[in-house]
N, C-alpha and C positions, 0 to 999 in steps of 0.2 A: 301607373298605367293610364289612369283617368286624366291626370295632368298632361301627360304626353299627347294623348289624342286631342284634348281640348286645345293645347298650344299648337299642335300640328294643323288642326282645323282652322284656328284663327290665322295662322300664317298663310295657309292656302287661300283663305277668303281675302286677305289683304293683298296677296300676290296676284291673284287672278281677277281682282276687281278692275274695271276700266279706269284708266287714268285720263285726266283731262289734258288735252293737247293744246298748246299755245302756238297755233300756226298763224303766220302773218297772212293777211288777206289784202289784196289791192282794193283801195276804195276808189270807185269811179265817181266822177263829178257829173251829176245829171243837171240838165236845165230844168228849172222849175216853171211850170205852166201856171199862169195866173188863173184864178178861179172866177174871173168875170165872165158873164154870159156873152155869147157872140151873136151878131145879127145874121140875117138870112144871107146877105151877100158874102160875108166871111165864111159861112157854112157851105155855101155853094162852091166857093173857091177851094175850100179844104176837100170837098168831095171830088172836085175835078183833079186835084193833086193826087188823091188816093187812086182814082182811076188811071192816072198817068203812071203811077208806080206799079199798079197791077198789070198794065199793058207792057211794061218794060221787059226786055229780054234779060233775065237775070243769070243766064247760063255763062256769060262771059265776064261777070263781075267777080271781084276778089272777095275774100271772106270779110274784110273790114268794110268794104262798100256795101255788102249785104247787111252787115250789122248796123251801119248808119241808116240804111233804108228802113230796116226793121224798127229801129228806135224812132225814126220819123213817123212811121205808120202808127206806132203805139201812141206817140204824143198827139197826133191828129185825132185818133180815136178817143183819147181822153178828153180832148177839147170838144169833140162832138157829143160825147156822153155827158157833159156837164149840163144837166137839166134839173129843173126844180121838182121833178116828179119822183114818186116813190113807187117802186115795183114790188108787188106782193105775189108770191107764187100761189098756185091753187091749194096746195097743202097747208100753207100758212093761213090763207083766207079761211079754209075749213076749220082749222084749229081756233082761230079768233072767233068765228061764229059759234062754235061749240062752247068755248069759254064764256062768251057773252050770254048764251042760253043758260048755262049752269049758274053763273053769278047773278043773273037778273031773274 
């Protein structure tokens, strides 16, 4: 009886465990944005383009056109966000200060 319950439990564990699925996914080719810094005139031109996209009437656009605009906005935002600065949140700054006080 003991062997039967153990074998039944092992069979149920193997049968009910999640199996890994091998689903094909479509790989999209993205354009790579260079990591060089941009000057002020290029930044102004990118901001103007962002404002043009925001002012655009998107209600009559197709789904693919909206997707292209969304990708363009994301790439422009990435280009504008390329800056040599490090942003530290308030909680992280407080944690760093406390650690410095404890260690020193």
